[in-house]
Phi, psi and omega in degrees: 000135175288157180286149177296135178290125182299149169270097188248148003287154164250118175226118178236129179222136169210159176258143182200154173267139176284184183296326184274355177093007181282145180280129180233155175239125182252124188234142172224129185226121188222111177233147175274133178241173174258007185258079188288334186282332183275327184248063190290142357257354190249004173080007182272129165259129188236132176224116184238129183214161169235119177248127192251144172273125183270171181294353178261009177072014174270171182238140184222135164290133172248342171221134175215119169237126176212182187222135169187157176292144016266005194267327194078214185290114188218153175255134180270096192276354184251025178282150010269347190280323186227097180291343187265357175282127180225152180237125176280130184267156176262083183214124182257359173207174184298332191283325179287324176297326188280331175292317175299318183296309182307319184299311182296328183289328176293337168291320178271342190238139184293000000 
């Protein structure tokens, strides 16, 4: 049975305290683009992130999963210190990437 066509865009935001009590914003943004080359194969751009407030009142990304060429879906696994470090994910669409993001969320939040 083919997957149900998504009703895009999807934009979700929520605020939560992580396991250490730090304030975090959890964001999911999924949009249809016309850039099929960059967001292969269907032009869907997906960004999943967690942004944490530090003790100094600054904000830092601690989880970032996105998709674009040349990597496809990938996790920025060196955050918050190294944004350029990337781990390619075994995800063929945004639903699979969202499932991986949900597992990361369960690790960070009670």
